[in-house]
N, C-alpha and C positions, 0 to 999 in steps of 0.2 A: 504494500500500500504506500502510495506517495505521501509526502508530508502534508499536502493539501488535498488529499483524496476526499475529505468530507466536504469540499467545496467545488467538486468537479462538474456538477450538473444541477439544474434548477429543481426546487422542491415542488414538484407537481404531485397531485394525488393519484396513485394508481387506481385501477378499477376495484370496486368493492369485492371483497372475498377474504378467504383465509389462506395465508401463506406460511408454509413451513420453512424455517431458515435452514440453510445448508451449512453444517459445521465446516465442511471442507473448503467452502468458498466464502466464508465469513472471517473477517479479521477484526479483532478487538485490540487496539493499540493503547497503551497506557504511558503517558509522559508525566514525569514528576521531577521537580528540582531536587538536587542532592548536594551534599557537602556545603551547607549553608548558602545554597543558591548559586554556587559557582558553575554548575553545569546541569544539564538535563539528562536524565536517564530515560531511554526509550525501551519499552518492553512490549510483549504481546501476550495475550491469553487466548486459549482455544475455546470456542463455543462448544458446549455440550448439546444444547437443544434450544429451540426458539420457535415462536409462532407470532405472527402479526395478523390481526384481524382488522381489515379496513371496512368500516361500515359506510353505508350511503350517507348517513349523518355522522360527521367526524367525531362527535361526542360519544358515539357508541363504539368507537374503535378501541382496540386493546393490543398490548404487547406483553409477551413473557419471554425472557431470555435467561439462560443458565450457562455460566462459564465454569470451567474447571479451575479452581483456585491454584492447584498445584502445577498448572501448565505455564506459569509465568516464565518467560524467556527473554533475556536481555542481551545474550551473547557473553555474559560473564557468569560462569558457573557458581562462583563464590557468592556473588550478589543474588543470583536466582535462589540459591539455597537459603540465604538469609531472608529474602522476601517471603518465601513459603513456610518458613520456620515459625514456631510459636511466638517468636519475638515480634513478628508483624502479622501476616495473614493467618497463621496457624492452619495451613491447608489440610493437615491430617485431622484436626478436630472439626474443621469447618470446610469440607471439600468443595462446596459450591458457593458461587456468588450469583445472586439472582436479581433481575429487574422485572418488576411487574408494573405496568402502567395502564391507566384507563382514561379514555377520551383523548382527543387531539384538538388543539386550537391553533389557528393560523396566527403567527406572530412575526411581523416583518416579512422576510422573504422565505420563511420556512414554517414547518409545523412543530409544535411542542407537545410532547406527551409527558404529563406529570405522573409520578408514581413513587415507587419505593425500591430501594436497593437493600438487599440483605447481604452483608459481608461480615466475616468474623463473628457470625451468629447474631448480629445486631442489625435491625432494620432502621433505615433512615430515609428521609425524603430525597427525591432526585427528579430532575427534569432532563429528558433527552430531547435535544433539538435535532429534528430531521432536516438536514440541509439539502438533501437531494433524493429524488426517487425517479427511476427510469425503468420503463417497461421494455423488455427485450424478448419479444415473443410471449411465451407463457411465464417467463421469469421476471421478477421485479428486483432491481438492485436499489438498495437504500444506502444513503450516507447520513451519518448522524454524529453528534458530539454530546458530551456530558462533562460536567465538572463536579468532582466529589471532594469533600473534606474528609480525609481518612479518620480524623479524630471523632467524627460523628458515628463511626462504627466501632469505637473502642480500640482502634489501632493508634496507640499514643506513644509507643516507644521510639527511640532513635530520633528525638527532636533535633533538628539542625542537620543531622546526617541524611534524613529523608524528609522531603518537603511535606507540608500539610495538605496541599492541593494536588489531586491527581486529575489530569485531563485525559479523557477518553476520546478516541477517534474510531468510529465503527463503520465498517463497510460490510453490509450484509446482503446476501443473495437469498431470495425466497422463491419457492415453487408453490403453485396452487396445491392445497391440501386435499 
């Protein structure tokens, strides 16, 4: 996924329907400042499962996505082990990170889905901004962003070494269910 992948196409509404997200063609990128803000760590997570329901009336739409907490990969094995350890995500104790959202509202140039993320066993509010949607035959490609405060989920260790805010860039591919 490119650095600006979440901004590559306009946020049009795909046809109403239920779309199953394809884990093999979906990318969840997490960017977070590190070392007291001196540099940004880029990592990815693997999608376990997901479903997007697009209703004729946007308020009836919904999203559910589940990622493998232990799948974090940044290209640095020591860092990756630290992120999934009990110090931060505790992927063994909390193997899934989920987002559930209900309703969509048009906001500026994109759609916003408000919902809840559960990470580290703790739910917290989250908004996913859908910055793009493109229909490719039967397939729908979504681009989205979210910004999470890790302390909202009880992930409070390593202050300074790991930034408080995590920016997510999501590129998801859905097939009709």
